[in-house]
N, C-alpha and C positions, 0 to 999 in steps of 0.2 A: 206342665204335663202336656205331652203330645196327645192328639186325639187317638192315634193308634195304640196308645198305652191303655186305653179304657176297656179293651175287649180281652178280658182275662181268659175267656174260654177258647180264644184263638191265638195261635202262636205268632201269626203274621197277618198283615193287611197289605195287599198289593193294590196300588192306585194306578189307573190307566187313563191318560188324557188322550182320547181318540179324535181323529179329524182328518180332513182332506188337506188343509193348510196350503192353499194356492194363492198368495204365498203365505208362509209363516212370518210373524212380525212380532214386535215388542208387546203388543197386547196379548198375544198367545204366550209369550215368554213370561209375562207378569202372572198369568194363570198358573203356569208350571211353578213359579217361585212361591206363589200363594199355597199351592198344594204341598210343596216340599217343606214349607214352614209348619205344616200340620201332620204330615205323614212321612214315614220311611217308605222306601220301595216305590218311588213315583216314576212312571214311565210315560213317554209319548209314543203313541201308536199311529203309524200312517202307512199307506200302501205305496206301491210303485206304479199305480195306474196313471197312465197319461192319456188324456182325452181332451185336446184343445178344442175351444179356447178356454173352457171353464177349469180344466185340470191339466196345465201345461208342463208341470214339473215332475221329474223323476224323483224317486225316494232320495238318492244321493244329493240331488240339488236342494231338495227341502232340508236335508240334514245339514248342508252347508249354511243355510239360512238360520237354522236353529242354533247351531253352534255359534255363529256370529252374534246371535241374540242373547247368548249366555247360557244356553242349555248344555250340560255335559253330554258328550257324544255317547257315553255308556248308557244314557237314559233314553236314547232314541232307537226305536225298534221297528224294522220293516215287518208289516204283517199283511195278510191277505184281506182280512176284513177288520178295520180298526174297532168296530163295535162288538167284536167277539174276542179278537186278539189272543187266540190260543198259543201263539208263538211266545207270548209273555206268561200267560196263566200256567202253561205246561211246565214252567221252571219251578213252580211251588207246589206243595203238598195240597191236594184238593180237599183233604179232610180237615185241615186245621188253618187254612188261609182264607180270609175274606177277600173278595174281589170287588173293588169300588171303581166305577167308571165316572169320569168327570165331564159334566156338560155345562156350558155357560148359561147364565140367565137368559141372554139374548137368544141363544139357539133353542132353548126350551120354550121360549115365548113364541118365536117365529116358526119353528119347525119341530114340534115336540115328538121326538123319535120314541119316547117311552112314555106310555100312558098308564102302565101297571094294571091294565084290565085282567081279570081272571081268565084262565083258559076255558075252552069250551065245556070241559068237564067240571068246571067250577073251582078247581084248584088254583092257587096263586100262580101268577106268571113267574118266569125265572127272574126277570128284573124287578126290583122293589126299590122304593125310596130309601135313601140312606138313613140310618138311625143307630140307636145305641145298642140294640140287640140283634146282631148279625150272625147269620149261619155261614158255614163254609161254602166255597165257590162250587162245590159239587151239588149244592142245593139251590143256592141263589147268588145273583150278582146284584150290586147295589149302585144306584145312581145318586151322585152328589151334585148339587148345583152350585157353580162357582160364580163369583162376581165377574162382570164384564169390565175390563179395564179400558177406558176410553183414552184416545190420544188424537192429535191432529197431524195431518199431512198437508204441507204447504198452507198451514193455517186454517184448514177446513177439518171438521171432525172426520175421522175414519169410519165411514158408514158401512161399506161392504167391499168384499174382495172383487166383486164384479165391477163396481165403480172404480176401485183402485186400478185394475187392469186396464180399463178403458182409458182412464186419465194418463197412465203411464205410457201406453201405446201411443197417445196423441202428443206426448211431451217431447221436447228437444233434449239432447244429451245432458246439458247443464241442469235442466229442470229435473230430469230423471235422477241425477246424482243427489239433488236436494231431497227428492222423495225418498230415496234409499236411506239417507241420513235420518229423516224423520221416522221411517219404518223401523230402524234398528238402533238409533242413538248414535251411530257412526257410520261412515261410508266404507264400502268394501267393493273394490273394482271387479273382483271375480263374481260377486252376486249381481252387480250391475250388468256384466257381460251375459250372465245366465238369463236375467230378467228381459234384457234387451233382445236376446235371441228368441226367447219363448213367448213373450207377451206381444202379440202382433195385432190384436184387435180388442 
């Protein structure tokens, strides 16, 4: 039985995996696959905001990376704010759809965006921890914590996107190609071209 089958009072559950993804890689793809094994209607939400050096890629460039990593193009949605993602939630009935946002264990530990504190008037905040008794998205959104799927790049643990961008910018073309293969499981010359042009420091 899929987790989404448990909520008999709601007709649908939409799951949103939000993030900046500079760059997207197979660790992120593993999170998407993990979510898809448990829920229907799983989407990746990311913006078109470009702000080098931390955010060098456009939405379309990130989408190329996601598709190469095995994510269906139909599951990738450009949004203004990934952690609200009305471009996705507006597709569903707000009165009988639960909205679940996926955040990795690593991100929750290092930069907890959601602390679930009550509002000033004492009422519950919109975002609540994911659980078995969920209300529709016009009342609450829910945060599910996902595993962090580790992997190596050039034999070293993939620690952070900042570290990856630095190492990629300092690498020669052949080493960059090896890094891309490690990041996605296979090499793609178009992604190499994008990353070489955009990752400069």
